[in-house]
FIKOL-464752 format. One record per atom (N, C-alpha, C): x, y, z; residue in one letter; atom name; residue number from 1. Coordinates in nm, 4 decimals, always signed. Layout:
BEGIN
         c1         c2         c3   code   site   pos
          X          Y          Z      A     CA   NUM
...
//
This chain:
BEGIN
         c1         c2         c3   code   site   pos
    -3.1616    +0.1061    +0.5958      M      N     1
    -3.0535    +0.0936    +0.4911      M     CA     1
    -2.9275    +0.1589    +0.5578      M      C     1
    -2.9461    +0.3156    +0.6281      T      N     2
    -2.8360    +0.3497    +0.6818      T     CA     2
    -2.7709    +0.2670    +0.7604      T      C     2
    -2.8462    +0.1912    +0.8692      N      N     3
    -2.8073    +0.1117    +0.9745      N     CA     3
    -2.7378    -0.0086    +0.9109      N      C     3
    -2.7400    -0.0658    +0.8024      T      N     4
    -2.6748    -0.1436    +0.7192      T     CA     4
    -2.5554    -0.1105    +0.6845      T      C     4
    -2.5429    +0.0210    +0.6333      I      N     5
    -2.4189    +0.0733    +0.5732      I     CA     5
    -2.3244    +0.0977    +0.7040      I      C     5
    -2.3702    +0.1573    +0.8031      H      N     6
    -2.2823    +0.1609    +0.9175      H     CA     6
    -2.2479    +0.0450    +0.9730      H      C     6
    -2.3262    -0.0606    +0.9818      Q      N     7
    -2.2723    -0.1964    +1.0241      Q     CA     7
    -2.1778    -0.2420    +0.9203      Q      C     7
    -2.1872    -0.2240    +0.7950      T      N     8
    -2.0780    -0.2713    +0.7177      T     CA     8
    -1.9620    -0.2058    +0.7161      T      C     8
    -1.9638    -0.0560    +0.7400      L      N     9
    -1.8345    +0.0133    +0.7762      L     CA     9
    -1.7785    -0.0235    +0.8991      L      C     9
    -1.8458    -0.0677    +1.0123      L      N    10
    -1.7873    -0.1065    +1.1300      L     CA    10
    -1.7341    -0.2386    +1.1249      L      C    10
    -1.7799    -0.3451    +1.0434      L      N    11
    -1.7263    -0.4598    +1.0273      L     CA    11
    -1.5953    -0.4472    +0.9387      L      C    11
    -1.5846    -0.3580    +0.8398      L      N    12
    -1.4588    -0.3645    +0.7611      L     CA    12
    -1.3531    -0.2678    +0.8567      L      C    12
    -1.3900    -0.1829    +0.9332      L      N    13
    -1.2841    -0.1072    +1.0219      L     CA    13
    -1.2411    -0.2255    +1.1178      L      C    13
    -1.3070    -0.2909    +1.1829      V      N    14
    -1.2888    -0.3850    +1.2704      V     CA    14
    -1.1696    -0.5108    +1.2122      V      C    14
    -1.2236    -0.5412    +1.0911      G      N    15
    -1.1187    -0.6374    +1.0085      G     CA    15
    -0.9982    -0.5695    +0.9921      G      C    15
    -0.9983    -0.4504    +0.9377      L      N    16
    -0.8801    -0.3746    +0.9166      L     CA    16
    -0.7858    -0.3646    +1.0246      L      C    16
    -0.8383    -0.3309    +1.1437      L      N    17
    -0.7584    -0.3287    +1.2762      L     CA    17
    -0.6930    -0.4550    +1.3143      L      C    17
    -0.7851    -0.5674    +1.2958      I      N    18
    -0.7335    -0.7008    +1.3536      I     CA    18
    -0.6265    -0.7332    +1.2407      I      C    18
    -0.6420    -0.7242    +1.1222      T      N    19
    -0.5340    -0.7742    +1.0320      T     CA    19
    -0.4122    -0.6871    +1.0532      T      C    19
    -0.4223    -0.5592    +1.0684      G      N    20
    -0.3112    -0.4748    +1.0776      G     CA    20
    -0.2279    -0.4980    +1.2109      G      C    20
    -0.2765    -0.5419    +1.3067      A      N    21
    -0.2340    -0.5743    +1.4506      A     CA    21
    -0.1634    -0.7014    +1.4308      A      C    21
    -0.1536    -0.7636    +1.3287      A      N    22
    -0.0906    -0.9090    +1.3341      A     CA    22
    +0.0578    -0.8924    +1.3113      A      C    22
    +0.1191    -0.7730    +1.2885      C      N    23
    +0.2693    -0.7437    +1.2560      C     CA    23
    +0.3024    -0.6533    +1.3616      C      C    23
    +0.2205    -0.6133    +1.4497      T      N    24
    +0.2740    -0.4735    +1.5188      T     CA    24
    +0.2006    -0.4840    +1.6686      T      C    24
    +0.2568    -0.4282    +1.7627      N      N    25
    +0.1999    -0.4133    +1.8884      N     CA    25
    +0.1250    -0.2569    +1.9083      N      C    25
    +0.1840    -0.1808    +1.8540      S      N    26
    +0.1385    -0.0414    +1.8534      S     CA    26
    +0.1219    +0.0284    +1.7160      S      C    26
    +0.0536    +0.1473    +1.7225      S      N    27
    +0.0262    +0.2031    +1.5925      S     CA    27
    +0.0955    +0.3459    +1.6028      S      C    27
    +0.1409    +0.4041    +1.4934      E      N    28
    +0.1967    +0.5299    +1.4764      E     CA    28
    +0.1205    +0.6167    +1.3869      E      C    28
    +0.1432    +0.7538    +1.3944      N      N    29
    +0.0751    +0.8238    +1.3003      N     CA    29
    +0.1197    +0.8045    +1.1451      N      C    29
    +0.0348    +0.8139    +1.0741      K      N    30
    +0.0553    +0.7881    +0.9372      K     CA    30
    +0.0816    +0.9226    +0.8765      K      C    30
    +0.2016    +0.9341    +0.8024      E      N    31
    +0.2329    +1.0441    +0.7140      E     CA    31
    +0.1398    +1.0350    +0.5700      E      C    31
    +0.0704    +1.1428    +0.5647      K      N    32
    -0.0114    +1.1502    +0.4352      K     CA    32
    +0.0713    +1.2208    +0.3352      K      C    32
    +0.0613    +1.1708    +0.2063      Q      N    33
    +0.1273    +1.2383    +0.0950      Q     CA    33
    +0.0161    +1.3383    +0.0492      Q      C    33
    +0.0616    +1.4486    -0.0092      T      N    34
    -0.0182    +1.5761    -0.0471      T     CA    34
    +0.0422    +1.6212    -0.1709      T      C    34
    -0.0399    +1.6908    -0.2523      G      N    35
    +0.0198    +1.7656    -0.3613      G     CA    35
    -0.0059    +1.6589    -0.4786      G      C    35
    -0.0188    +1.7245    -0.6066      A      N    36
    -0.0014    +1.6475    -0.7269      A     CA    36
    +0.1089    +1.5938    -0.7805      A      C    36
    +0.2225    +1.6506    -0.7533      V      N    37
    +0.3601    +1.6228    -0.8006      V     CA    37
    +0.4553    +1.6394    -0.6813      V      C    37
    +0.5181    +1.5401    -0.6448      T      N    38
    +0.6353    +1.5258    -0.5643      T     CA    38
    +0.7594    +1.4918    -0.6207      T      C    38
    +0.8685    +1.5683    -0.6389      A      N    39
    +0.9841    +1.5263    -0.7141      A     CA    39
    +1.0961    +1.5135    -0.6215      A      C    39
    +1.1701    +1.4258    -0.6704      T      N    40
    +1.3145    +1.4133    -0.6103      T     CA    40
    +1.4265    +1.4468    -0.7321      T      C    40
    +1.5606    +1.3867    -0.6900      D      N    41
    +1.6495    +1.4203    -0.7975      D     CA    41
    +1.6171    +1.3682    -0.9408      D      C    41
    +1.5852    +1.2506    -0.9401      S      N    42
    +1.5482    +1.1872    -1.0697      S     CA    42
    +1.4170    +1.1199    -1.0849      S      C    42
    +1.3531    +1.0886    -0.9703      L      N    43
    +1.2177    +1.0228    -0.9924      L     CA    43
    +1.1062    +1.1201    -0.9493      L      C    43
    +0.9835    +1.1134    -0.9915      A      N    44
    +0.8718    +1.1894    -0.9509      A     CA    44
    +0.7603    +1.1145    -0.9349      A      C    44
    +0.6427    +1.1550    -0.8609      M      N    45
    +0.5216    +1.0861    -0.8525      M     CA    45
    +0.4415    +1.1968    -0.9227      M      C    45
    +0.3543    +1.1349    -1.0264      E      N    46
    +0.2596    +1.2170    -1.0972      E     CA    46
    +0.1261    +1.1574    -1.1253      E      C    46
    +0.0433    +1.2303    -1.1486      Q      N    47
    -0.0934    +1.1608    -1.1701      Q     CA    47
    -0.1060    +1.1753    -1.3332      Q      C    47
    -0.1482    +1.0724    -1.3977      T      N    48
    -0.1520    +1.0610    -1.5646      T     CA    48
    -0.2774    +1.1382    -1.5853      T      C    48
    -0.2910    +1.1431    -1.7198      G      N    49
    -0.4106    +1.1891    -1.7632      G     CA    49
    -0.5361    +1.0988    -1.7388      G      C    49
    -0.5140    +0.9764    -1.7281      N      N    50
    -0.6242    +0.8842    -1.6957      N     CA    50
    -0.6446    +0.8695    -1.5444      N      C    50
    -0.5966    +0.9365    -1.4817      G      N    51
    -0.5932    +0.9480    -1.3258      G     CA    51
    -0.5055    +0.8434    -1.2409      G      C    51
    -0.4237    +0.7673    -1.3125      K      N    52
    -0.3397    +0.6892    -1.2427      K     CA    52
    -0.2226    +0.7494    -1.1665      K      C    52
    -0.1890    +0.7243    -1.0610      W      N    53
    -0.0578    +0.7604    -0.9900      W     CA    53
    +0.0543    +0.6867    -1.0207      W      C    53
    +0.1565    +0.7311    -1.0860      V      N    54
    +0.2757    +0.6761    -1.1328      V     CA    54
    +0.4151    +0.7264    -1.0711      V      C    54
    +0.5151    +0.6441    -1.0832      I      N    55
    +0.6652    +0.7072    -1.0718      I     CA    55
    +0.7272    +0.7055    -1.1854      I      C    55
    +0.7770    +0.8342    -1.2224      M      N    56
    +0.8339    +0.8538    -1.3571      M     CA    56
    +0.9927    +0.8968    -1.3350      M      C    56
    +1.0780    +0.8450    -1.4420      D      N    57
    +1.2005    +0.9148    -1.4343      D     CA    57
    +1.2137    +1.0455    -1.4947      D      C    57
    +1.3295    +1.1031    -1.5061      S      N    58
    +1.3499    +1.2529    -1.5631      S     CA    58
    +1.3047    +1.2439    -1.6949      S      C    58
    +1.2990    +1.1230    -1.7655      K      N    59
    +1.2677    +1.1220    -1.8998      K     CA    59
    +1.1146    +1.0952    -1.9290      K      C    59
    +1.0317    +1.1088    -1.8020      K      N    60
    +0.8993    +1.0831    -1.8228      K     CA    60
    +0.8603    +0.9341    -1.8597      K      C    60
    +0.9528    +0.8377    -1.8400      T      N    61
    +0.9132    +0.6877    -1.8762      T     CA    61
    +0.8585    +0.6580    -1.7294      T      C    61
    +0.7491    +0.5783    -1.7331      I      N    62
    +0.6769    +0.5239    -1.6138      I     CA    62
    +0.7592    +0.3959    -1.5735      I      C    62
    +0.7937    +0.3919    -1.4490      L      N    63
    +0.8568    +0.2999    -1.3879      L     CA    63
    +0.7649    +0.1945    -1.3287      L      C    63
    +0.6738    +0.2425    -1.2515      Y      N    64
    +0.5803    +0.1650    -1.1703      Y     CA    64
    +0.4586    +0.2501    -1.1256      Y      C    64
    +0.3368    +0.1799    -1.1055      E      N    65
    +0.2326    +0.2684    -1.0359      E     CA    65
    +0.2491    +0.2601    -0.8892      E      C    65
    +0.1677    +0.3705    -0.8360      V      N    66
    +0.1731    +0.3796    -0.6994      V     CA    66
    +0.0194    +0.3111    -0.6499      V      C    66
    +0.0437    +0.2236    -0.5456      F      N    67
    -0.0594    +0.1700    -0.4882      F     CA    67
    -0.1787    +0.2772    -0.4627      F      C    67
    -0.3125    +0.2381    -0.4947      I      N    68
    -0.4142    +0.3356    -0.4707      I     CA    68
    -0.4875    +0.2904    -0.3427      I      C    68
    -0.4862    +0.3926    -0.2479      Y      N    69
    -0.5635    +0.3776    -0.1297      Y     CA    69
    -0.6439    +0.4696    -0.1010      Y      C    69
    -0.7760    +0.4343    -0.0860      D      N    70
    -0.8794    +0.5415    -0.0541      D     CA    70
    -0.9005    +0.6519    -0.1677      D      C    70
    -0.8869    +0.5995    -0.2805      N      N    71
    -0.9133    +0.6977    -0.3963      N     CA    71
    -0.7878    +0.7843    -0.4273      N      C    71
    -0.6696    +0.7563    -0.3708      G      N    72
    -0.5494    +0.8366    -0.3872      G     CA    72
    -0.4252    +0.7450    -0.3773      G      C    72
    -0.3084    +0.8235    -0.3882      P      N    73
    -0.1802    +0.7417    -0.4010      P     CA    73
    -0.1646    +0.7083    -0.2523      P      C    73
    -0.0898    +0.5948    -0.2462      D      N    74
    -0.0717    +0.5443    -0.1055      D     CA    74
    +0.0062    +0.6401    -0.0139      D      C    74
    -0.0321    +0.6347    +0.1088      Y      N    75
    +0.0369    +0.7323    +0.2077      Y     CA    75
    +0.1681    +0.6628    +0.2488      Y      C    75
    +0.2567    +0.7484    +0.2986      A      N    76
    +0.3873    +0.7040    +0.3540      A     CA    76
    +0.3701    +0.6515    +0.4865      A      C    76
    +0.4263    +0.5292    +0.5126      A      N    77
    +0.4183    +0.4703    +0.6359      A     CA    77
    +0.5596    +0.4178    +0.6668      A      C    77
    +0.6412    +0.4469    +0.7729      D      N    78
    +0.7625    +0.3968    +0.8213      D     CA    78
    +0.8470    +0.4543    +0.7040      D      C    78
    +0.8243    +0.5358    +0.6423      G      N    79
    +0.9245    +0.6047    +0.5218      G     CA    79
    +0.9098    +0.5210    +0.3834      G      C    79
    +0.7888    +0.4398    +0.3689      L      N    80
    +0.7853    +0.3609    +0.2520      L     CA    80
    +0.6287    +0.3806    +0.2051      L      C    80
    +0.6335    +0.3772    +0.0630      I      N    81
    +0.4836    +0.3696    +0.0166      I     CA    81
    +0.4941    +0.2400    -0.0814      I      C    81
    +0.3561    +0.1907    -0.1045      R      N    82
    +0.3450    +0.0663    -0.1683      R     CA    82
    +0.3438    +0.1060    -0.3316      R      C    82
    +0.4092    +0.0082    -0.4192      V      N    83
    +0.4003    +0.0467    -0.5662      V     CA    83
    +0.3729    -0.0804    -0.6098      V      C    83
    +0.3167    -0.0677    -0.7436      V      N    84
    +0.2640    -0.1970    -0.8138      V     CA    84
    +0.3416    -0.2049    -0.9591      V      C    84
    +0.3867    -0.3216    -0.9817      K      N    85
    +0.4551    -0.3436    -1.1118      K     CA    85
    +0.4157    -0.4703    -1.1537      K      C    85
    +0.3433    -0.4994    -1.2760      N      N    86
    +0.3009    -0.6333    -1.3260      N     CA    86
    +0.2244    -0.6998    -1.2315      N      C    86
    +0.1417    -0.6184    -1.1682      G      N    87
    +0.0235    -0.6720    -1.0752      G     CA    87
    +0.0707    -0.7207    -0.9457      G      C    87
    +0.2120    -0.7116    -0.9162      K      N    88
    +0.2590    -0.7333    -0.8026      K     CA    88
    +0.2797    -0.6162    -0.7145      K      C    88
    +0.2691    -0.6162    -0.5774      I      N    89
    +0.2844    -0.5103    -0.4988      I     CA    89
    +0.4328    -0.5162    -0.4236      I      C    89
    +0.5130    -0.3940    -0.4154      G      N    90
    +0.6293    -0.3815    -0.3432      G     CA    90
    +0.6436    -0.2470    -0.2775      G      C    90
    +0.7593    -0.2127    -0.2283      Y      N    91
    +0.7699    -0.0946    -0.1424      Y     CA    91
    +0.8900    -0.0113    -0.2069      Y      C    91
    +0.8542    +0.1295    -0.2070      A      N    92
    +0.9435    +0.2272    -0.2508      A     CA    92
    +0.9765    +0.3449    -0.1438      A      C    92
    +1.0927    +0.3882    -0.1356      D      N    93
    +1.1189    +0.4878    -0.0383      D     CA    93
    +1.0186    +0.6333    -0.0807      D      C    93
    +0.9705    +0.6700    +0.0362      A      N    94
    +0.8595    +0.7551    +0.0203      A     CA    94
    +0.9318    +0.9033    -0.0197      A      C    94
    +1.0576    +0.9086    -0.0035      N      N    95
    +1.1067    +1.0571    -0.0424      N     CA    95
    +1.1875    +1.0481    -0.1960      N      C    95
    +1.2616    +0.9276    -0.2058      T      N    96
    +1.3331    +0.9248    -0.3281      T     CA    96
    +1.2493    +0.8346    -0.4493      T      C    96
    +1.1487    +0.7643    -0.4048      Y      N    97
    +1.0764    +0.6679    -0.4886      Y     CA    97
    +1.1431    +0.5591    -0.5309      Y      C    97
    +1.2828    +0.5417    -0.4805      A      N    98
    +1.3607    +0.4220    -0.5292      A     CA    98
    +1.2874    +0.2958    -0.4646      A      C    98
    +1.3016    +0.1926    -0.5465      I      N    99
    +1.2361    +0.0534    -0.4945      I     CA    99
    +1.3306    +0.0074    -0.3852      I      C    99
    +1.2690    -0.0383    -0.2732      V      N   100
    +1.3297    -0.0803    -0.1609      V     CA   100
    +1.3096    -0.2426    -0.1405      V      C   100
    +1.1768    -0.2783    -0.1678      I      N   101
    +1.1483    -0.4229    -0.1837      I     CA   101
    +1.0854    -0.4373    -0.3247      I      C   101
    +1.1416    -0.5242    -0.4015      E      N   102
    +1.0735    -0.5317    -0.5353      E     CA   102
    +0.9379    -0.5908    -0.5313      E      C   102
    +0.8472    -0.5458    -0.6211      P      N   103
    +0.7160    -0.6082    -0.6317      P     CA   103
    +0.7184    -0.7474    -0.6369      P      C   103
    +0.6432    -0.8146    -0.5364      Q      N   104
    +0.6407    -0.9716    -0.5503      Q     CA   104
    +0.5409    -1.0170    -0.4853      Q      C   104
    +0.4535    -0.9381    -0.4158      F      N   105
    +0.3367    -0.9690    -0.3171      F     CA   105
    +0.2089    -0.9657    -0.3897      F      C   105
    +0.1201    -1.0592    -0.3587      D      N   106
    -0.0181    -1.0366    -0.4043      D     CA   106
    -0.1038    -0.9341    -0.3248      D      C   106
    -0.0824    -0.9325    -0.1834      C      N   107
    -0.1238    -0.8463    -0.1155      C     CA   107
    -0.0087    -0.8055    -0.0195      C      C   107
    -0.0283    -0.6755    +0.0287      A      N   108
    +0.0833    -0.6051    +0.1107      A     CA   108
    +0.0251    -0.4943    +0.1819      A      C   108
    +0.0189    -0.4876    +0.3196      Y      N   109
    -0.0091    -0.3772    +0.4098      Y     CA   109
    +0.0886    -0.2970    +0.4236      Y      C   109
    +0.0687    -0.1621    +0.4725      P      N   110
    +0.1647    -0.0620    +0.4845      P     CA   110
    +0.2651    -0.1054    +0.6111      P      C   110
    +0.3688    -0.0634    +0.6043      F      N   111
    +0.4733    -0.0868    +0.7093      F     CA   111
    +0.4261    +0.0015    +0.8324      F      C   111
    +0.4501    -0.0779    +0.9507      E      N   112
    +0.4361    -0.0157    +1.0877      E     CA   112
    +0.5223    -0.0787    +1.1841      E      C   112
    +0.5962    +0.0132    +1.2436      N      N   113
    +0.6964    -0.0260    +1.3456      N     CA   113
    +0.8000    -0.1109    +1.2869      N      C   113
    +0.8357    -0.0927    +1.1586      G      N   114
    +0.9402    -0.1724    +1.0806      G     CA   114
    +0.9114    -0.3000    +1.0156      G      C   114
    +0.7794    -0.3380    +1.0223      K      N   115
    +0.7260    -0.4571    +0.9612      K     CA   115
    +0.5774    -0.4381    +0.8875      K      C   115
    +0.5733    -0.5269    +0.7991      A      N   116
    +0.4549    -0.5209    +0.7010      A     CA   116
    +0.3860    -0.6526    +0.7012      A      C   116
    +0.2790    -0.6758    +0.6889      K      N   117
    +0.2142    -0.8075    +0.6485      K     CA   117
    +0.1898    -0.8103    +0.5123      K      C   117
    +0.2335    -0.9253    +0.4476      V      N   118
    +0.2214    -0.9695    +0.3184      V     CA   118
    +0.1940    -1.1091    +0.2727      V      C   118
    +0.1566    -1.1197    +0.1589      S      N   119
    +0.1326    -1.2527    +0.1173      S     CA   119
    +0.1434    -1.2643    -0.0333      S      C   119
    +0.1966    -1.4041    -0.0668      T      N   120
    +0.2287    -1.4186    -0.2276      T     CA   120
    +0.1083    -1.5035    -0.2776      T      C   120
    +0.0169    -1.5471    -0.1790      Q      N   121
    -0.0907    -1.6256    -0.2084      Q     CA   121
    -0.2267    -1.5704    -0.1233      Q      C   121
    -0.2603    -1.4643    -0.2067      C      N   122
    -0.3701    -1.3790    -0.1512      C     CA   122
    -0.4598    -1.3553    -0.2550      C      C   122
    -0.5982    -1.3433    -0.2208      K      N   123
    -0.6948    -1.3225    -0.3133      K     CA   123
    -0.7753    -1.2022    -0.2754      K      C   123
    -0.8176    -1.1088    -0.3575      T      N   124
    -0.9193    -1.0044    -0.3159      T     CA   124
    -1.0618    -1.0532    -0.3363      T      C   124
    -1.1255    -1.0435    -0.2166      V      N   125
    -1.2815    -1.0891    -0.2194      V     CA   125
    -1.3513    -0.9858    -0.2033      V      C   125
    -1.4613    -0.9696    -0.2704      K      N   126
    -1.5705    -0.8748    -0.2656      K     CA   126
    -1.6849    -0.9170    -0.1300      K      C   126
    -1.6788    -0.8236    -0.0388      E      N   127
    -1.7658    -0.8227    +0.0604      E     CA   127
    -1.8674    -0.7150    +0.0453      E      C   127
    -1.9710    -0.7324    -0.0036      G      N   128
    -2.0668    -0.6132    -0.0307      G     CA   128
    -2.0184    -0.5238    -0.1169      G      C   128
    -2.0224    -0.3791    -0.0884      E      N   129
    -1.9684    -0.2921    -0.1677      E     CA   129
    -1.8028    -0.2871    -0.1408      E      C   129
    -1.7573    -0.3726    -0.0644      Y      N   130
    -1.5915    -0.3408    -0.0420      Y     CA   130
    -1.5266    -0.4795    -0.0747      Y      C   130
    -1.3926    -0.4584    -0.0673      S      N   131
    -1.3169    -0.5795    -0.1130      S     CA   131
    -1.2312    -0.5847    +0.0047      S      C   131
    -1.1772    -0.7074    +0.0364      V      N   132
    -1.0923    -0.7432    +0.1451      V     CA   132
    -0.9888    -0.8458    +0.0904      V      C   132
    -0.8608    -0.8562    +0.1395      W      N   133
    -0.7638    -0.9511    +0.1068      W     CA   133
    -0.7844    -1.0702    +0.2035      W      C   133
    -0.7714    -1.1821    +0.1277      K      N   134
    -0.7872    -1.3159    +0.2171      K     CA   134
    -0.6574    -1.4077    +0.1879      K      C   134
    -0.5942    -1.4632    +0.2854      S      N   135
    -0.4812    -1.5627    +0.2618      S     CA   135
    -0.4891    -1.6410    +0.3835      S      C   135
    -0.4218    -1.7679    +0.3651      D      N   136
    -0.3875    -1.8646    +0.4534      D     CA   136
    -0.2337    -1.8557    +0.4778      D      C   136
    -0.1632    -1.7585    +0.4072      A      N   137
    -0.0246    -1.7795    +0.3991      A     CA   137
    +0.0259    -1.6184    +0.4427      A      C   137
    -0.0202    -1.5478    +0.5360      W      N   138
    +0.0345    -1.4256    +0.5667      W     CA   138
    +0.1724    -1.4491    +0.6416      W      C   138
    +0.2511    -1.3385    +0.6035      Q      N   139
    +0.3735    -1.3463    +0.6706      Q     CA   139
    +0.4197    -1.2021    +0.6986      Q      C   139
    +0.5081    -1.1769    +0.7732      C      N   140
    +0.5598    -1.0362    +0.8150      C     CA   140
    +0.7090    -1.0501    +0.7561      C      C   140
    +0.7237    -0.9085    +0.6981      V      N   141
    +0.8613    -0.8867    +0.6449      V     CA   141
    +0.9251    -0.7530    +0.7085      V      C   141
    +1.0441    -0.7505    +0.7160      D      N   142
    +1.1145    -0.6251    +0.7525      D     CA   142
    +1.1396    -0.5367    +0.6247      D      C   142
    +1.2111    -0.4332    +0.6659      K      N   143
    +1.2305    -0.3226    +0.5465      K     CA   143
    +1.3340    -0.3655    +0.4466      K      C   143
    +1.3929    -0.4879    +0.4734      E      N   144
    +1.4856    -0.5482    +0.3729      E     CA   144
    +1.4113    -0.6543    +0.2774      E      C   144
    +1.2800    -0.6681    +0.3335      G      N   145
    +1.1974    -0.7731    +0.2478      G     CA   145
    +1.2316    -0.9176    +0.3095      G      C   145
    +1.2866    -0.9303    +0.4321      E      N   146
    +1.2965    -1.0435    +0.4806      E     CA   146
    +1.1978    -1.0904    +0.5871      E      C   146
    +1.1661    -1.2298    +0.5666      S      N   147
    +1.0549    -1.2819    +0.6377      S     CA   147
    +1.0900    -1.2972    +0.7825      S      C   147
    +0.9956    -1.2671    +0.8798      E      N   148
    +1.0276    -1.2660    +1.0229      E     CA   148
    +0.9462    -1.3765    +1.0793      E      C   148
//
């Protein structure tokens, strides 16, 4: 059983490396977000009572959810974090939490070297105990949301 788990984890890691490499030639260190609350002038990231990570304004109005990665809030990559609104993924500035690219994607990988792999025609498929994104329509976008 342990051998099967190790094989599954290895396959998952290889898949992530292959899909992530599609938009970039090299990797950078990823900045991890830490702390329960990170505030800016008017927006803050907070964890709600039910465990969701959200971006709120100064009046405590929830503007959007933070994309969950590895059981926690998304990590900053190239200065951006992934956010979710109405079931779609977009990108917000990791420091100010202001939307940079409106949520419009079904699947969206973190930015790396100024580009991110995204799709508006993507499905989440369960493979064993893990889920993976599958699409025949991947594209790369820059930090302005323009396709390349």
